[in-house]
mmCIF file of the N, C-alpha and C atoms, coordinates in Angstrom:
data_MODEL
# 
_entry.id   MODEL 
# 
loop_
_atom_site.group_PDB 
_atom_site.id 
_atom_site.type_symbol 
_atom_site.label_atom_id 
_atom_site.label_alt_id 
_atom_site.label_comp_id 
_atom_site.label_asym_id 
_atom_site.label_entity_id 
_atom_site.label_seq_id 
_atom_site.pdbx_PDB_ins_code 
_atom_site.Cartn_x 
_atom_site.Cartn_y 
_atom_site.Cartn_z 
_atom_site.occupancy 
_atom_site.B_iso_or_equiv 
_atom_site.pdbx_formal_charge 
_atom_site.auth_seq_id 
_atom_site.auth_comp_id 
_atom_site.auth_asym_id 
_atom_site.auth_atom_id 
_atom_site.pdbx_PDB_model_num 
ATOM 1   N N  . UNK A 1 1  ? 135.262 300.537 62.006 1.00 0.00 ? 1  UNK A N  1 
ATOM 2   C CA . UNK A 1 1  ? 136.281 299.703 62.603 1.00 0.00 ? 1  UNK A CA 1 
ATOM 3   C C  . UNK A 1 1  ? 136.150 298.303 62.024 1.00 0.00 ? 1  UNK A C  1 
ATOM 4   N N  . UNK A 1 2  ? 137.234 297.733 61.615 1.00 0.00 ? 2  UNK A N  1 
ATOM 5   C CA . UNK A 1 2  ? 137.168 296.398 61.028 1.00 0.00 ? 2  UNK A CA 1 
ATOM 6   C C  . UNK A 1 2  ? 136.871 295.367 62.109 1.00 0.00 ? 2  UNK A C  1 
ATOM 7   N N  . UNK A 1 3  ? 136.380 294.217 61.669 1.00 0.00 ? 3  UNK A N  1 
ATOM 8   C CA . UNK A 1 3  ? 135.995 293.177 62.618 1.00 0.00 ? 3  UNK A CA 1 
ATOM 9   C C  . UNK A 1 3  ? 137.175 292.723 63.466 1.00 0.00 ? 3  UNK A C  1 
ATOM 10  N N  . UNK A 1 4  ? 138.378 292.677 62.908 1.00 0.00 ? 4  UNK A N  1 
ATOM 11  C CA . UNK A 1 4  ? 139.549 292.239 63.666 1.00 0.00 ? 4  UNK A CA 1 
ATOM 12  C C  . UNK A 1 4  ? 139.952 293.245 64.735 1.00 0.00 ? 4  UNK A C  1 
ATOM 13  N N  . UNK A 1 5  ? 139.492 294.491 64.627 1.00 0.00 ? 5  UNK A N  1 
ATOM 14  C CA . UNK A 1 5  ? 139.837 295.518 65.598 1.00 0.00 ? 5  UNK A CA 1 
ATOM 15  C C  . UNK A 1 5  ? 138.752 295.711 66.656 1.00 0.00 ? 5  UNK A C  1 
ATOM 16  N N  . UNK A 1 6  ? 137.667 294.955 66.578 1.00 0.00 ? 6  UNK A N  1 
ATOM 17  C CA . UNK A 1 6  ? 136.597 295.080 67.558 1.00 0.00 ? 6  UNK A CA 1 
ATOM 18  C C  . UNK A 1 6  ? 137.112 294.628 68.926 1.00 0.00 ? 6  UNK A C  1 
ATOM 19  N N  . UNK A 1 7  ? 136.777 295.369 69.992 1.00 0.00 ? 7  UNK A N  1 
ATOM 20  C CA . UNK A 1 7  ? 137.225 294.945 71.324 1.00 0.00 ? 7  UNK A CA 1 
ATOM 21  C C  . UNK A 1 7  ? 136.528 293.660 71.746 1.00 0.00 ? 7  UNK A C  1 
ATOM 22  N N  . UNK A 1 8  ? 137.231 292.846 72.506 1.00 0.00 ? 8  UNK A N  1 
ATOM 23  C CA . UNK A 1 8  ? 136.673 291.615 73.052 1.00 0.00 ? 8  UNK A CA 1 
ATOM 24  C C  . UNK A 1 8  ? 136.020 291.928 74.393 1.00 0.00 ? 8  UNK A C  1 
ATOM 25  N N  . UNK A 1 9  ? 135.155 291.050 74.852 1.00 0.00 ? 9  UNK A N  1 
ATOM 26  C CA . UNK A 1 9  ? 134.516 291.245 76.142 1.00 0.00 ? 9  UNK A CA 1 
ATOM 27  C C  . UNK A 1 9  ? 135.584 291.396 77.223 1.00 0.00 ? 9  UNK A C  1 
ATOM 28  N N  . UNK A 1 10 ? 135.422 292.395 78.077 1.00 0.00 ? 10 UNK A N  1 
ATOM 29  C CA . UNK A 1 10 ? 136.373 292.629 79.151 1.00 0.00 ? 10 UNK A CA 1 
ATOM 30  C C  . UNK A 1 10 ? 137.574 293.452 78.737 1.00 0.00 ? 10 UNK A C  1 
ATOM 31  N N  . UNK A 1 11 ? 137.545 294.042 77.571 1.00 0.00 ? 11 UNK A N  1 
ATOM 32  C CA . UNK A 1 11 ? 138.692 294.781 77.053 1.00 0.00 ? 11 UNK A CA 1 
ATOM 33  C C  . UNK A 1 11 ? 138.286 296.225 76.774 1.00 0.00 ? 11 UNK A C  1 
ATOM 34  N N  . UNK A 1 12 ? 139.164 297.149 77.100 1.00 0.00 ? 12 UNK A N  1 
ATOM 35  C CA . UNK A 1 12 ? 138.938 298.558 76.786 1.00 0.00 ? 12 UNK A CA 1 
ATOM 36  C C  . UNK A 1 12 ? 140.076 299.012 75.890 1.00 0.00 ? 12 UNK A C  1 
ATOM 37  N N  . UNK A 1 13 ? 139.767 299.773 74.872 1.00 0.00 ? 13 UNK A N  1 
ATOM 38  C CA . UNK A 1 13 ? 140.793 300.294 73.967 1.00 0.00 ? 13 UNK A CA 1 
ATOM 39  C C  . UNK A 1 13 ? 140.922 301.792 74.196 1.00 0.00 ? 13 UNK A C  1 
ATOM 40  N N  . UNK A 1 14 ? 142.133 302.256 74.444 1.00 0.00 ? 14 UNK A N  1 
ATOM 41  C CA . UNK A 1 14 ? 142.415 303.677 74.594 1.00 0.00 ? 14 UNK A CA 1 
ATOM 42  C C  . UNK A 1 14 ? 143.320 304.117 73.457 1.00 0.00 ? 14 UNK A C  1 
ATOM 43  N N  . UNK A 1 15 ? 143.121 305.324 73.012 1.00 0.00 ? 15 UNK A N  1 
ATOM 44  C CA . UNK A 1 15 ? 143.970 305.884 71.970 1.00 0.00 ? 15 UNK A CA 1 
ATOM 45  C C  . UNK A 1 15 ? 144.902 306.895 72.601 1.00 0.00 ? 15 UNK A C  1 
ATOM 46  N N  . UNK A 1 16 ? 146.076 307.043 72.033 1.00 0.00 ? 16 UNK A N  1 
ATOM 47  C CA . UNK A 1 16 ? 147.053 307.979 72.571 1.00 0.00 ? 16 UNK A CA 1 
ATOM 48  C C  . UNK A 1 16 ? 147.021 309.281 71.792 1.00 0.00 ? 16 UNK A C  1 
ATOM 49  N N  . UNK A 1 17 ? 147.482 310.311 72.456 1.00 0.00 ? 17 UNK A N  1 
ATOM 50  C CA . UNK A 1 17 ? 147.593 311.610 71.808 1.00 0.00 ? 17 UNK A CA 1 
ATOM 51  C C  . UNK A 1 17 ? 148.939 311.689 71.101 1.00 0.00 ? 17 UNK A C  1 
ATOM 52  N N  . UNK A 1 18 ? 149.118 312.667 70.231 1.00 0.00 ? 18 UNK A N  1 
ATOM 53  C CA . UNK A 1 18 ? 150.419 312.823 69.574 1.00 0.00 ? 18 UNK A CA 1 
ATOM 54  C C  . UNK A 1 18 ? 151.549 313.140 70.565 1.00 0.00 ? 18 UNK A C  1 
ATOM 55  N N  . UNK A 1 19 ? 151.202 313.610 71.767 1.00 0.00 ? 19 UNK A N  1 
ATOM 56  C CA . UNK A 1 19 ? 152.222 313.981 72.750 1.00 0.00 ? 19 UNK A CA 1 
ATOM 57  C C  . UNK A 1 19 ? 152.771 312.799 73.546 1.00 0.00 ? 19 UNK A C  1 
ATOM 58  N N  . UNK A 1 20 ? 152.100 311.674 73.554 1.00 0.00 ? 20 UNK A N  1 
ATOM 59  C CA . UNK A 1 20 ? 152.627 310.564 74.342 1.00 0.00 ? 20 UNK A CA 1 
ATOM 60  C C  . UNK A 1 20 ? 151.663 309.412 74.468 1.00 0.00 ? 20 UNK A C  1 
ATOM 61  N N  . UNK A 1 21 ? 152.065 308.493 75.307 1.00 0.00 ? 21 UNK A N  1 
ATOM 62  C CA . UNK A 1 21 ? 151.314 307.258 75.481 1.00 0.00 ? 21 UNK A CA 1 
ATOM 63  C C  . UNK A 1 21 ? 150.450 307.349 76.735 1.00 0.00 ? 21 UNK A C  1 
ATOM 64  N N  . UNK A 1 22 ? 149.236 306.848 76.664 1.00 0.00 ? 22 UNK A N  1 
ATOM 65  C CA . UNK A 1 22 ? 148.358 306.763 77.816 1.00 0.00 ? 22 UNK A CA 1 
ATOM 66  C C  . UNK A 1 22 ? 148.273 305.309 78.237 1.00 0.00 ? 22 UNK A C  1 
ATOM 67  N N  . UNK A 1 23 ? 148.520 305.045 79.491 1.00 0.00 ? 23 UNK A N  1 
ATOM 68  C CA . UNK A 1 23 ? 148.442 303.671 79.994 1.00 0.00 ? 23 UNK A CA 1 
ATOM 69  C C  . UNK A 1 23 ? 147.412 303.638 81.105 1.00 0.00 ? 23 UNK A C  1 
ATOM 70  N N  . UNK A 1 24 ? 146.401 302.845 80.950 1.00 0.00 ? 24 UNK A N  1 
ATOM 71  C CA . UNK A 1 24 ? 145.332 302.734 81.928 1.00 0.00 ? 24 UNK A CA 1 
ATOM 72  C C  . UNK A 1 24 ? 145.214 301.274 82.355 1.00 0.00 ? 24 UNK A C  1 
ATOM 73  N N  . UNK A 1 25 ? 145.215 301.030 83.666 1.00 0.00 ? 25 UNK A N  1 
ATOM 74  C CA . UNK A 1 25 ? 145.025 299.677 84.175 1.00 0.00 ? 25 UNK A CA 1 
ATOM 75  C C  . UNK A 1 25 ? 143.566 299.519 84.581 1.00 0.00 ? 25 UNK A C  1 
ATOM 76  N N  . UNK A 1 26 ? 142.898 298.561 83.989 1.00 0.00 ? 26 UNK A N  1 
ATOM 77  C CA . UNK A 1 26 ? 141.477 298.327 84.239 1.00 0.00 ? 26 UNK A CA 1 
ATOM 78  C C  . UNK A 1 26 ? 141.291 296.877 84.665 1.00 0.00 ? 26 UNK A C  1 
ATOM 79  N N  . UNK A 1 27 ? 140.488 296.679 85.690 1.00 0.00 ? 27 UNK A N  1 
ATOM 80  C CA . UNK A 1 27 ? 140.173 295.331 86.147 1.00 0.00 ? 27 UNK A CA 1 
ATOM 81  C C  . UNK A 1 27 ? 138.725 295.019 85.812 1.00 0.00 ? 27 UNK A C  1 
ATOM 82  N N  . UNK A 1 28 ? 138.474 293.841 85.292 1.00 0.00 ? 28 UNK A N  1 
ATOM 83  C CA . UNK A 1 28 ? 137.123 293.411 84.942 1.00 0.00 ? 28 UNK A CA 1 
ATOM 84  C C  . UNK A 1 28 ? 136.742 292.261 85.860 1.00 0.00 ? 28 UNK A C  1 
ATOM 85  N N  . UNK A 1 29 ? 135.704 292.487 86.675 1.00 0.00 ? 29 UNK A N  1 
ATOM 86  C CA . UNK A 1 29 ? 135.271 291.464 87.618 1.00 0.00 ? 29 UNK A CA 1 
ATOM 87  C C  . UNK A 1 29 ? 133.762 291.538 87.786 1.00 0.00 ? 29 UNK A C  1 
ATOM 88  N N  . UNK A 1 30 ? 133.103 290.413 87.693 1.00 0.00 ? 30 UNK A N  1 
ATOM 89  C CA . UNK A 1 30 ? 131.646 290.333 87.888 1.00 0.00 ? 30 UNK A CA 1 
ATOM 90  C C  . UNK A 1 30 ? 130.897 291.344 87.030 1.00 0.00 ? 30 UNK A C  1 
ATOM 91  N N  . UNK A 1 31 ? 131.228 291.400 85.749 1.00 0.00 ? 31 UNK A N  1 
ATOM 92  C CA . UNK A 1 31 ? 130.558 292.282 84.781 1.00 0.00 ? 31 UNK A CA 1 
ATOM 93  C C  . UNK A 1 31 ? 130.749 293.764 85.074 1.00 0.00 ? 31 UNK A C  1 
ATOM 94  N N  . UNK A 1 32 ? 131.810 294.129 85.793 1.00 0.00 ? 32 UNK A N  1 
ATOM 95  C CA . UNK A 1 32 ? 132.068 295.530 86.139 1.00 0.00 ? 32 UNK A CA 1 
ATOM 96  C C  . UNK A 1 32 ? 133.533 295.854 85.871 1.00 0.00 ? 32 UNK A C  1 
ATOM 97  N N  . UNK A 1 33 ? 133.782 297.033 85.309 1.00 0.00 ? 33 UNK A N  1 
ATOM 98  C CA . UNK A 1 33 ? 135.146 297.522 85.139 1.00 0.00 ? 33 UNK A CA 1 
ATOM 99  C C  . UNK A 1 33 ? 135.525 298.351 86.359 1.00 0.00 ? 33 UNK A C  1 
ATOM 100 N N  . UNK A 1 34 ? 136.721 298.134 86.885 1.00 0.00 ? 34 UNK A N  1 
ATOM 101 C CA . UNK A 1 34 ? 137.191 298.847 88.067 1.00 0.00 ? 34 UNK A CA 1 
ATOM 102 C C  . UNK A 1 34 ? 138.463 299.617 87.729 1.00 0.00 ? 34 UNK A C  1 
ATOM 103 N N  . UNK A 1 35 ? 138.474 300.901 88.089 1.00 0.00 ? 35 UNK A N  1 
ATOM 104 C CA . UNK A 1 35 ? 139.674 301.724 87.967 1.00 0.00 ? 35 UNK A CA 1 
ATOM 105 C C  . UNK A 1 35 ? 139.899 302.422 89.295 1.00 0.00 ? 35 UNK A C  1 
ATOM 106 N N  . UNK A 1 36 ? 141.149 302.648 89.649 1.00 0.00 ? 36 UNK A N  1 
ATOM 107 C CA . UNK A 1 36 ? 141.435 303.438 90.845 1.00 0.00 ? 36 UNK A CA 1 
ATOM 108 C C  . UNK A 1 36 ? 141.114 304.900 90.538 1.00 0.00 ? 36 UNK A C  1 
ATOM 109 N N  . UNK A 1 37 ? 140.961 305.697 91.583 1.00 0.00 ? 37 UNK A N  1 
ATOM 110 C CA . UNK A 1 37 ? 140.695 307.119 91.374 1.00 0.00 ? 37 UNK A CA 1 
ATOM 111 C C  . UNK A 1 37 ? 141.860 307.775 90.642 1.00 0.00 ? 37 UNK A C  1 
ATOM 112 N N  . UNK A 1 38 ? 143.066 307.330 90.930 1.00 0.00 ? 38 UNK A N  1 
ATOM 113 C CA . UNK A 1 38 ? 144.239 307.867 90.232 1.00 0.00 ? 38 UNK A CA 1 
ATOM 114 C C  . UNK A 1 38 ? 144.141 307.587 88.735 1.00 0.00 ? 38 UNK A C  1 
ATOM 115 N N  . UNK A 1 39 ? 143.777 306.349 88.370 1.00 0.00 ? 39 UNK A N  1 
ATOM 116 C CA . UNK A 1 39 ? 143.665 305.989 86.952 1.00 0.00 ? 39 UNK A CA 1 
ATOM 117 C C  . UNK A 1 39 ? 142.511 306.728 86.279 1.00 0.00 ? 39 UNK A C  1 
ATOM 118 N N  . UNK A 1 40 ? 141.399 306.938 87.007 1.00 0.00 ? 40 UNK A N  1 
ATOM 119 C CA . UNK A 1 40 ? 140.291 307.715 86.442 1.00 0.00 ? 40 UNK A CA 1 
ATOM 120 C C  . UNK A 1 40 ? 140.745 309.141 86.158 1.00 0.00 ? 40 UNK A C  1 
ATOM 121 N N  . UNK A 1 41 ? 141.525 309.716 87.069 1.00 0.00 ? 41 UNK A N  1 
ATOM 122 C CA . UNK A 1 41 ? 142.052 311.060 86.857 1.00 0.00 ? 41 UNK A CA 1 
ATOM 123 C C  . UNK A 1 41 ? 142.940 311.123 85.630 1.00 0.00 ? 41 UNK A C  1 
ATOM 124 N N  . UNK A 1 42 ? 143.781 310.109 85.459 1.00 0.00 ? 42 UNK A N  1 
ATOM 125 C CA . UNK A 1 42 ? 144.643 310.054 84.274 1.00 0.00 ? 42 UNK A CA 1 
ATOM 126 C C  . UNK A 1 42 ? 143.811 309.921 83.007 1.00 0.00 ? 42 UNK A C  1 
ATOM 127 N N  . UNK A 1 43 ? 142.770 309.099 83.066 1.00 0.00 ? 43 UNK A N  1 
ATOM 128 C CA . UNK A 1 43 ? 141.944 308.872 81.891 1.00 0.00 ? 43 UNK A CA 1 
ATOM 129 C C  . UNK A 1 43 ? 141.225 310.148 81.461 1.00 0.00 ? 43 UNK A C  1 
ATOM 130 N N  . UNK A 1 44 ? 140.712 310.914 82.435 1.00 0.00 ? 44 UNK A N  1 
ATOM 131 C CA . UNK A 1 44 ? 139.959 312.125 82.116 1.00 0.00 ? 44 UNK A CA 1 
ATOM 132 C C  . UNK A 1 44 ? 140.811 313.392 82.184 1.00 0.00 ? 44 UNK A C  1 
ATOM 133 N N  . UNK A 1 45 ? 142.107 313.235 82.454 1.00 0.00 ? 45 UNK A N  1 
ATOM 134 C CA . UNK A 1 45 ? 143.070 314.337 82.541 1.00 0.00 ? 45 UNK A CA 1 
ATOM 135 C C  . UNK A 1 45 ? 142.585 315.383 83.551 1.00 0.00 ? 45 UNK A C  1 
ATOM 136 N N  . UNK A 1 46 ? 142.271 314.902 84.751 1.00 0.00 ? 46 UNK A N  1 
ATOM 137 C CA . UNK A 1 46 ? 141.886 315.779 85.860 1.00 0.00 ? 46 UNK A CA 1 
ATOM 138 C C  . UNK A 1 46 ? 142.594 315.301 87.118 1.00 0.00 ? 46 UNK A C  1 
ATOM 139 N N  . UNK A 1 47 ? 142.582 316.145 88.131 1.00 0.00 ? 47 UNK A N  1 
ATOM 140 C CA . UNK A 1 47 ? 143.189 315.817 89.413 1.00 0.00 ? 47 UNK A CA 1 
ATOM 141 C C  . UNK A 1 47 ? 142.346 314.765 90.141 1.00 0.00 ? 47 UNK A C  1 
ATOM 142 N N  . UNK A 1 48 ? 142.989 313.960 90.967 1.00 0.00 ? 48 UNK A N  1 
ATOM 143 C CA . UNK A 1 48 ? 142.287 312.941 91.745 1.00 0.00 ? 48 UNK A CA 1 
ATOM 144 C C  . UNK A 1 48 ? 141.204 313.575 92.613 1.00 0.00 ? 48 UNK A C  1 
ATOM 145 N N  . UNK A 1 49 ? 141.440 314.796 93.093 1.00 0.00 ? 49 UNK A N  1 
ATOM 146 C CA . UNK A 1 49 ? 140.432 315.477 93.924 1.00 0.00 ? 49 UNK A CA 1 
ATOM 147 C C  . UNK A 1 49 ? 139.138 315.708 93.154 1.00 0.00 ? 49 UNK A C  1 
ATOM 148 N N  . UNK A 1 50 ? 139.246 315.962 91.862 1.00 0.00 ? 50 UNK A N  1 
ATOM 149 C CA . UNK A 1 50 ? 138.050 316.147 91.032 1.00 0.00 ? 50 UNK A CA 1 
ATOM 150 C C  . UNK A 1 50 ? 137.262 314.844 90.941 1.00 0.00 ? 50 UNK A C  1 
ATOM 151 N N  . UNK A 1 51 ? 137.955 313.744 90.757 1.00 0.00 ? 51 UNK A N  1 
ATOM 152 C CA . UNK A 1 51 ? 137.295 312.437 90.718 1.00 0.00 ? 51 UNK A CA 1 
ATOM 153 C C  . UNK A 1 51 ? 136.621 312.162 92.055 1.00 0.00 ? 51 UNK A C  1 
ATOM 154 N N  . UNK A 1 52 ? 137.326 312.430 93.152 1.00 0.00 ? 52 UNK A N  1 
ATOM 155 C CA . UNK A 1 52 ? 136.760 312.208 94.486 1.00 0.00 ? 52 UNK A CA 1 
ATOM 156 C C  . UNK A 1 52 ? 135.499 313.027 94.700 1.00 0.00 ? 52 UNK A C  1 
ATOM 157 N N  . UNK A 1 53 ? 135.529 314.274 94.266 1.00 0.00 ? 53 UNK A N  1 
ATOM 158 C CA . UNK A 1 53 ? 134.359 315.142 94.414 1.00 0.00 ? 53 UNK A CA 1 
ATOM 159 C C  . UNK A 1 53 ? 133.156 314.574 93.657 1.00 0.00 ? 53 UNK A C  1 
ATOM 160 N N  . UNK A 1 54 ? 133.374 314.141 92.433 1.00 0.00 ? 54 UNK A N  1 
ATOM 161 C CA . UNK A 1 54 ? 132.277 313.592 91.638 1.00 0.00 ? 54 UNK A CA 1 
ATOM 162 C C  . UNK A 1 54 ? 131.745 312.293 92.245 1.00 0.00 ? 54 UNK A C  1 
ATOM 163 N N  . UNK A 1 55 ? 132.635 311.447 92.732 1.00 0.00 ? 55 UNK A N  1 
ATOM 164 C CA . UNK A 1 55 ? 132.185 310.201 93.353 1.00 0.00 ? 55 UNK A CA 1 
ATOM 165 C C  . UNK A 1 55 ? 131.382 310.477 94.620 1.00 0.00 ? 55 UNK A C  1 
ATOM 166 N N  . UNK A 1 56 ? 131.815 311.454 95.409 1.00 0.00 ? 56 UNK A N  1 
ATOM 167 C CA . UNK A 1 56 ? 131.052 311.830 96.607 1.00 0.00 ? 56 UNK A CA 1 
ATOM 168 C C  . UNK A 1 56 ? 129.659 312.300 96.225 1.00 0.00 ? 56 UNK A C  1 
ATOM 169 N N  . UNK A 1 57 ? 129.559 313.097 95.172 1.00 0.00 ? 57 UNK A N  1 
ATOM 170 C CA . UNK A 1 57 ? 128.248 313.572 94.723 1.00 0.00 ? 57 UNK A CA 1 
ATOM 171 C C  . UNK A 1 57 ? 127.362 312.422 94.252 1.00 0.00 ? 57 UNK A C  1 
ATOM 172 N N  . UNK A 1 58 ? 127.953 311.448 93.595 1.00 0.00 ? 58 UNK A N  1 
ATOM 173 C CA . UNK A 1 58 ? 127.183 310.288 93.132 1.00 0.00 ? 58 UNK A CA 1 
ATOM 174 C C  . UNK A 1 58 ? 126.626 309.517 94.325 1.00 0.00 ? 58 UNK A C  1 
ATOM 175 N N  . UNK A 1 59 ? 127.464 309.291 95.332 1.00 0.00 ? 59 UNK A N  1 
ATOM 176 C CA . UNK A 1 59 ? 127.030 308.484 96.472 1.00 0.00 ? 59 UNK A CA 1 
ATOM 177 C C  . UNK A 1 59 ? 126.097 309.241 97.411 1.00 0.00 ? 59 UNK A C  1 
ATOM 178 N N  . UNK A 1 60 ? 126.062 310.574 97.334 1.00 0.00 ? 60 UNK A N  1 
ATOM 179 C CA . UNK A 1 60 ? 125.118 311.367 98.127 1.00 0.00 ? 60 UNK A CA 1 
ATOM 180 C C  . UNK A 1 60 ? 123.697 311.189 97.621 1.00 0.00 ? 60 UNK A C  1 
ATOM 181 N N  . UNK A 1 61 ? 123.551 311.000 96.311 1.00 0.00 ? 61 UNK A N  1 
ATOM 182 C CA . UNK A 1 61 ? 122.204 310.923 95.725 1.00 0.00 ? 61 UNK A CA 1 
ATOM 183 C C  . UNK A 1 61 ? 121.569 309.570 95.905 1.00 0.00 ? 61 UNK A C  1 
# 
């Protein structure tokens, strides 16, 4: 990746598939990236319930 294409602090770069555009809204606050469960599902191409299940498992441990 050329130096001009390097992401800046607080920035995430997503690539699109040949089928369409992916739009992800990300918030950067206090050195942490925040996405809604809906946006996480879109990013990983899974249902929101799958994201919820994984988050529940994380917080159980």
